[in-house]
N, CA, C and O atoms as a GROMACS GRO file, in nm:
protein
  236
    1LYS      N    1 -18.652  17.126  -4.445
    1LYS     CA    2 -18.646  16.981  -4.456
    1LYS      C    3 -18.628  16.943  -4.602
    1LYS      O    4 -18.680  17.009  -4.691
    2GLY      N    5 -18.553  16.834  -4.626
    2GLY     CA    6 -18.525  16.790  -4.761
    2GLY      C    7 -18.645  16.727  -4.830
    2GLY      O    8 -18.743  16.688  -4.767
    3HIS      N    9 -18.634  16.719  -4.959
    3HIS     CA   10 -18.737  16.658  -5.042
    3HIS      C   11 -18.676  16.542  -5.120
    3HIS      O   12 -18.556  16.545  -5.147
    4PRO      N   13 -18.755  16.440  -5.156
    4PRO     CA   14 -18.700  16.326  -5.231
    4PRO      C   15 -18.624  16.366  -5.356
    4PRO      O   16 -18.523  16.304  -5.388
    5TYR      N   17 -18.670  16.467  -5.427
    5TYR     CA   18 -18.602  16.506  -5.551
    5TYR      C   19 -18.467  16.571  -5.525
    5TYR      O   20 -18.390  16.590  -5.619
    6ASP      N   21 -18.437  16.606  -5.400
    6ASP     CA   22 -18.307  16.662  -5.367
    6ASP      C   23 -18.197  16.557  -5.378
    6ASP      O   24 -18.081  16.591  -5.403
    7ASN      N   25 -18.233  16.431  -5.360
    7ASN     CA   26 -18.135  16.323  -5.367
    7ASN      C   27 -18.200  16.203  -5.437
    7ASN      O   28 -18.226  16.101  -5.375
    8ALA      N   29 -18.223  16.218  -5.565
    8ALA     CA   30 -18.297  16.118  -5.642
    8ALA      C   31 -18.229  15.982  -5.642
    8ALA      O   32 -18.297  15.880  -5.642
    9ARG      N   33 -18.097  15.977  -5.642
    9ARG     CA   34 -18.028  15.848  -5.648
    9ARG      C   35 -18.055  15.764  -5.524
    9ARG      O   36 -18.084  15.645  -5.536
   10ILE      N   37 -18.045  15.822  -5.407
   10ILE     CA   38 -18.068  15.744  -5.285
   10ILE      C   39 -18.216  15.710  -5.271
   10ILE      O   40 -18.249  15.603  -5.220
   11GLU      N   41 -18.303  15.798  -5.314
   11GLU     CA   42 -18.446  15.767  -5.310
   11GLU      C   43 -18.477  15.650  -5.403
   11GLU      O   44 -18.559  15.564  -5.369
   12SER      N   45 -18.412  15.645  -5.518
   12SER     CA   46 -18.429  15.534  -5.610
   12SER      C   47 -18.379  15.404  -5.546
   12SER      O   48 -18.443  15.300  -5.557
   13PHE      N   49 -18.264  15.412  -5.479
   13PHE     CA   50 -18.210  15.294  -5.410
   13PHE      C   51 -18.304  15.248  -5.300
   13PHE      O   52 -18.329  15.128  -5.286
   14HIS      N   53 -18.358  15.341  -5.223
   14HIS     CA   54 -18.454  15.305  -5.117
   14HIS      C   55 -18.575  15.234  -5.176
   14HIS      O   56 -18.624  15.137  -5.119
   15SER      N   57 -18.622  15.282  -5.288
   15SER     CA   58 -18.736  15.218  -5.355
   15SER      C   59 -18.701  15.075  -5.396
   15SER      O   60 -18.781  14.983  -5.378
   16LEU      N   61 -18.582  15.057  -5.452
   16LEU     CA   62 -18.538  14.924  -5.495
   16LEU      C   63 -18.524  14.828  -5.377
   16LEU      O   64 -18.574  14.715  -5.383
   17ILE      N   65 -18.458  14.871  -5.272
   17ILE     CA   66 -18.435  14.781  -5.158
   17ILE      C   67 -18.568  14.741  -5.094
   17ILE      O   68 -18.584  14.628  -5.049
   18LYS      N   69 -18.661  14.833  -5.090
   18LYS     CA   70 -18.794  14.799  -5.036
   18LYS      C   71 -18.863  14.697  -5.125
   18LYS      O   72 -18.914  14.596  -5.077
   19ARG      N   73 -18.864  14.724  -5.255
   19ARG     CA   74 -18.935  14.638  -5.349
   19ARG      C   75 -18.868  14.501  -5.364
   19ARG      O   76 -18.937  14.400  -5.373
   20GLU      N   77 -18.734  14.497  -5.367
   20GLU     CA   78 -18.663  14.373  -5.393
   20GLU      C   79 -18.633  14.292  -5.268
   20GLU      O   80 -18.608  14.172  -5.278
   21MET      N   81 -18.635  14.354  -5.149
   21MET     CA   82 -18.597  14.280  -5.030
   21MET      C   83 -18.693  14.300  -4.913
   21MET      O   84 -18.752  14.203  -4.866
   22ILE      N   85 -18.709  14.420  -4.867
   22ILE     CA   86 -18.781  14.448  -4.742
   22ILE      C   87 -18.922  14.391  -4.743
   22ILE      O   88 -18.963  14.326  -4.647
   23TYR      N   89 -18.996  14.415  -4.850
   23TYR     CA   90 -19.136  14.373  -4.853
   23TYR      C   91 -19.154  14.222  -4.869
   23TYR      O   92 -19.265  14.171  -4.858
   24HIS      N   93 -19.044  14.150  -4.894
   24HIS     CA   94 -19.052  14.005  -4.915
   24HIS      C   95 -19.009  13.926  -4.793
   24HIS      O   96 -19.014  13.802  -4.795
   25GLU      N   97 -18.968  13.992  -4.688
   25GLU     CA   98 -18.916  13.924  -4.570
   25GLU      C   99 -18.994  13.964  -4.446
   25GLU      O  100 -19.061  14.067  -4.442
   26GLU      N  101 -18.984  13.879  -4.345
   26GLU     CA  102 -19.039  13.910  -4.214
   26GLU      C  103 -18.922  13.914  -4.117
   26GLU      O  104 -18.850  13.816  -4.102
   27TYR      N  105 -18.902  14.025  -4.052
   27TYR     CA  106 -18.787  14.044  -3.963
   27TYR      C  107 -18.833  14.038  -3.818
   27TYR      O  108 -18.933  14.099  -3.781
   28ARG      N  109 -18.758  13.964  -3.738
   28ARG     CA  110 -18.791  13.952  -3.595
   28ARG      C  111 -18.713  14.050  -3.508
   28ARG      O  112 -18.762  14.095  -3.405
   29THR      N  113 -18.592  14.082  -3.550
   29THR     CA  114 -18.508  14.172  -3.471
   29THR      C  115 -18.443  14.276  -3.562
   29THR      O  116 -18.439  14.261  -3.684
   30ILE      N  117 -18.391  14.380  -3.500
   30ILE     CA  118 -18.318  14.482  -3.575
   30ILE      C  119 -18.191  14.423  -3.633
   30ILE      O  120 -18.145  14.466  -3.739
   31ASP      N  121 -18.132  14.324  -3.565
   31ASP     CA  122 -18.013  14.257  -3.618
   31ASP      C  123 -18.046  14.183  -3.747
   31ASP      O  124 -17.964  14.179  -3.839
   32ASP      N  125 -18.165  14.122  -3.755
   32ASP     CA  126 -18.207  14.056  -3.879
   32ASP      C  127 -18.214  14.157  -3.994
   32ASP      O  128 -18.172  14.128  -4.106
   33VAL      N  129 -18.265  14.274  -3.965
   33VAL     CA  130 -18.274  14.379  -4.066
   33VAL      C  131 -18.134  14.423  -4.107
   33VAL      O  132 -18.104  14.435  -4.226
   34ARG      N  133 -18.048  14.446  -4.009
   34ARG     CA  134 -17.911  14.491  -4.036
   34ARG      C  135 -17.836  14.392  -4.125
   34ARG      O  136 -17.772  14.433  -4.222
   35VAL      N  137 -17.844  14.264  -4.094
   35VAL     CA  138 -17.776  14.161  -4.173
   35VAL      C  139 -17.830  14.159  -4.316
   35VAL      O  140 -17.753  14.152  -4.411
   36SER      N  141 -17.961  14.166  -4.330
   36SER     CA  142 -18.022  14.164  -4.463
   36SER      C  143 -17.984  14.286  -4.545
   36SER      O  144 -17.955  14.275  -4.664
   37VAL      N  145 -17.983  14.402  -4.482
   37VAL     CA  146 -17.946  14.524  -4.555
   37VAL      C  147 -17.800  14.519  -4.595
   37VAL      O  148 -17.766  14.557  -4.708
   38GLU      N  149 -17.712  14.473  -4.507
   38GLU     CA  150 -17.570  14.461  -4.542
   38GLU      C  151 -17.552  14.366  -4.660
   38GLU      O  152 -17.475  14.394  -4.751
   39TRP      N  153 -17.624  14.253  -4.658
   39TRP     CA  154 -17.616  14.157  -4.768
   39TRP      C  155 -17.664  14.223  -4.898
   39TRP      O  156 -17.600  14.210  -5.002
   40TYR      N  157 -17.777  14.292  -4.891
   40TYR     CA  158 -17.835  14.353  -5.010
   40TYR      C  159 -17.742  14.458  -5.069
   40TYR      O  160 -17.721  14.461  -5.191
   41VAL      N  161 -17.685  14.542  -4.986
   41VAL     CA  162 -17.595  14.647  -5.035
   41VAL      C  163 -17.475  14.583  -5.104
   41VAL      O  164 -17.434  14.629  -5.211
   42ASN      N  165 -17.418  14.479  -5.045
   42ASN     CA  166 -17.306  14.409  -5.107
   42ASN      C  167 -17.348  14.349  -5.241
   42ASN      O  168 -17.278  14.363  -5.341
   43TRP      N  169 -17.462  14.281  -5.242
   43TRP     CA  170 -17.514  14.220  -5.366
   43TRP      C  171 -17.540  14.328  -5.471
   43TRP      O  172 -17.503  14.311  -5.587
   44TYR      N  173 -17.604  14.436  -5.431
   44TYR     CA  174 -17.637  14.545  -5.523
   44TYR      C  175 -17.510  14.603  -5.585
   44TYR      O  176 -17.504  14.626  -5.706
   45ASN      N  177 -17.409  14.628  -5.503
   45ASN     CA  178 -17.286  14.690  -5.551
   45ASN      C  179 -17.200  14.598  -5.635
   45ASN      O  180 -17.130  14.644  -5.726
   46ASN      N  181 -17.204  14.467  -5.607
   46ASN     CA  182 -17.111  14.375  -5.672
   46ASN      C  183 -17.172  14.281  -5.774
   46ASN      O  184 -17.101  14.233  -5.862
   47GLU      N  185 -17.299  14.253  -5.764
   47GLU     CA  186 -17.358  14.156  -5.856
   47GLU      C  187 -17.471  14.214  -5.938
   47GLU      O  188 -17.473  14.196  -6.060
   48ARG      N  189 -17.564  14.280  -5.877
   48ARG     CA  190 -17.681  14.331  -5.949
   48ARG      C  191 -17.641  14.427  -6.060
   48ARG      O  192 -17.687  14.414  -6.173
   49ILE      N  193 -17.556  14.522  -6.028
   49ILE     CA  194 -17.512  14.621  -6.127
   49ILE      C  195 -17.442  14.550  -6.242
   49ILE      O  196 -17.470  14.579  -6.359
   50ASN      N  197 -17.350  14.459  -6.211
   50ASN     CA  198 -17.276  14.389  -6.315
   50ASN      C  199 -17.366  14.304  -6.402
   50ASN      O  200 -17.347  14.298  -6.524
   51SER      N  201 -17.464  14.238  -6.343
   51SER     CA  202 -17.552  14.155  -6.424
   51SER      C  203 -17.637  14.240  -6.517
   51SER      O  204 -17.674  14.196  -6.625
   52ARG      N  205 -17.669  14.361  -6.475
   52ARG     CA  206 -17.749  14.449  -6.560
   52ARG      C  207 -17.666  14.505  -6.676
   52ARG      O  208 -17.723  14.545  -6.778
   53THR      N  209 -17.535  14.508  -6.662
   53THR     CA  210 -17.447  14.555  -6.770
   53THR      C  211 -17.379  14.436  -6.837
   53THR      O  212 -17.276  14.452  -6.903
   54GLU      N  213 -17.436  14.318  -6.819
   54GLU     CA  214 -17.384  14.195  -6.876
   54GLU      C  215 -17.238  14.172  -6.835
   54GLU      O  216 -17.158  14.126  -6.916
   55TRP      N  217 -17.206  14.202  -6.711
   55TRP     CA  218 -17.076  14.176  -6.650
   55TRP      C  219 -16.961  14.253  -6.714
   55TRP      O  220 -16.846  14.211  -6.704
   56LEU      N  221 -16.992  14.364  -6.780
   56LEU     CA  222 -16.887  14.447  -6.838
   56LEU      C  223 -16.822  14.530  -6.729
   56LEU      O  224 -16.890  14.585  -6.643
   57GLN      N  225 -16.692  14.540  -6.733
   57GLN     CA  226 -16.619  14.624  -6.640
   57GLN      C  227 -16.613  14.765  -6.696
   57GLN      O  228 -16.606  14.784  -6.817
   58SER      N  229 -16.616  14.864  -6.608
   58SER     CA  230 -16.604  15.001  -6.655
   58SER      C  231 -16.462  15.028  -6.702
   58SER      O  232 -16.367  14.968  -6.653
   59ALA      N  233 -16.448  15.119  -6.797
   59ALA     CA  234 -16.316  15.149  -6.856
   59ALA      C  235 -16.233  15.231  -6.762
   59ALA      O  236 -16.119  15.266  -6.794
   0.00000   0.00000   0.00000
């Protein structure tokens, strides 16, 4: 069986999504969770990363 240190990047992402989203919401259905996770992944990939690098584009 795998260990968290085998895939540190995804474990770090799981920690972030829990801390920044999951623990702050109350979900009634699995569809509510799915929609929220899809939104978070889009936000994380397109806005959060850019705002942390002051909107600089990679070379």
